[in-house]
C-alpha positions in Angstrom: 0.4 -0.3 -0.2 1.0 3.9 -1.2 2.2 6.3 2.6 -1.1 7.8 2.0 -3.6 4.3 1.2 -6.2 6.6 -1.6 -3.3 6.6 -4.2 0.0 6.8 -4.9 0.3 10.2 -6.3 3.3 11.1 -4.0 5.0 7.7 -4.8 4.8 9.0 -8.4 5.6 11.8 -8.3 8.7 11.8 -6.3 9.5 8.2 -9.1 9.5 10.9 -12.3 11.1 13.7 -10.1 14.5 10.8 -9.6 13.3 10.2 -13.6 14.7 13.7 -14.3 17.2 14.0 -11.3 21.0 13.7 -13.2 22.5 12.5 -9.5 21.4 10.6 -6.7 22.3 14.3 -4.6 19.9 16.3 -6.3 17.3 12.6 -5.7 18.2 13.3 -2.0 18.0 17.2 -1.7 14.3 16.3 -3.7 13.0 13.7 -1.0 14.6 16.2 2.2 12.3 18.4 0.3 9.3 16.3 0.1 9.7 15.2 3.2 10.6 17.7 5.1 6.6 19.5 4.0 3.8 17.8 6.0 2.1 16.4 2.9 -1.9 16.2 2.4 -3.6 13.4 2.8 -4.7 14.3 -1.1 -2.1 15.0 -4.1 -1.7 19.3 -4.1 0.8 19.4 -6.9 2.7 22.5 -5.6 4.6 21.2 -3.3 6.9 19.0 -5.5 6.9 21.7 -8.1 8.6 23.7 -5.0 11.0 20.8 -4.4 11.6 21.2 -8.2 12.6 24.9 -8.5 14.4 24.6 -5.3 16.6 21.7 -6.4 17.3 22.6 -10.3 14.5 19.2 -11.5 12.7 20.3 -14.8 9.0 20.1 -13.2 7.6 20.1 -16.5 9.1 17.3 -17.6 7.7 15.7 -13.5 4.6 16.1 -14.5 4.5 14.8 -18.1 5.5 11.9 -16.4 3.2 12.4 -13.5 0.1 12.7 -15.8 1.4 10.4 -18.7 2.0 6.5 -18.7 5.9 7.3 -17.7 4.6 7.7 -14.6 2.7 5.0 -14.4 5.3 2.4 -15.6 8.5 3.6 -12.8 5.7 3.4 -10.2 4.5 0.1 -11.2 8.3 -0.9 -11.9 8.6 0.6 -8.2 5.8 -1.9 -6.5 7.9 -4.7 -8.2 11.2 -4.1 -7.0 9.9 -2.9 -3.6 7.7 -6.6 -3.5 10.7 -7.9 -5.2 13.3 -7.2 -1.7 11.3 -5.9 0.5 8.3 -8.3 0.1 4.6 -7.9 0.6 4.4 -7.8 4.4 5.0 -4.7 6.5 7.5 -2.4 6.9 8.3 1.3 8.0 7.6 4.2 5.1 10.5 4.9 3.9 13.0 2.1 3.8 16.2 3.4 2.4 19.0 0.4 1.5 23.1 2.1 0.3 25.0 -1.4 -1.3 21.8 -3.2 -0.1 22.9 -2.6 3.5 19.0 -0.6 5.4 20.6 3.1 6.5 17.4 4.2 7.7 14.0 4.0 8.5 11.2 6.4 9.1 11.0 9.3 10.8 15.2 8.5 11.2 16.2 8.9 7.6 18.3 12.6 7.9 18.6 12.8 3.6 21.1 15.5 4.8 23.5 13.4 6.0 23.0 10.0 3.8 24.2 12.9 1.0 27.2 13.3 3.2 28.1 10.0 3.8 27.4 9.3 -0.3 29.8 12.2 -0.7 32.5 11.0 1.6 32.5 13.3 4.5 31.1 12.6 8.1 30.3 8.8 9.0 28.1 9.7 11.8 24.9 7.8 11.2 21.3 8.1 13.1 20.8 4.9 12.4 21.7 1.9 10.3 25.0 0.3 9.0 27.6 2.6 8.1 29.8 0.5 6.3 26.8 0.4 3.9 28.5 3.8 2.5 31.9 1.7 1.9 32.8 1.1 -1.8 34.1 -2.7 -1.1 35.9 -2.9 -4.5 38.4 0.2 -4.4 37.2 1.3 -7.7 34.9 3.7 -8.8 32.1 1.4 -8.8 29.6 4.6 -8.7 28.1 3.2 -4.7 23.7 2.8 -4.9 21.3 3.8 -3.1 17.0 2.1 -3.1 14.8 3.9 -1.8 11.5 1.7 -1.3 8.1 3.4 -0.3 5.2 1.3 -0.9 3.8 -1.6 -2.5 0.1 -3.3 -3.5 
């Protein structure tokens, strides 16, 4: 089930913003912006518009994605990935994994801290596995970050 349990609009617009973001850092800033707002039960485009404008994501592209088949496909892919990796049972929203290790859940997710850790700055975590941020290959392999939000 999606976070608001009436539709998956907040999740879909987030996936669309991710689609038109060119870095993990931008995605984390978008999540931070969205989560810092008290999202109303029903979708209101003013919040994702403001977050997009704040961090430099093309809201026209996000809106077109959200209103079209692309957003529906991204949502379906996201839900399938969630079920595949987390299962159909209950889990805390959101669950953020870095390199397949849980680094935070629920209100304990501080996206600014995650961004700092991904950028190799402070290694202090508020929860989760700080070793998730290491690149065990000692090469330029990118760190993978996954944001699980909902399943149906």
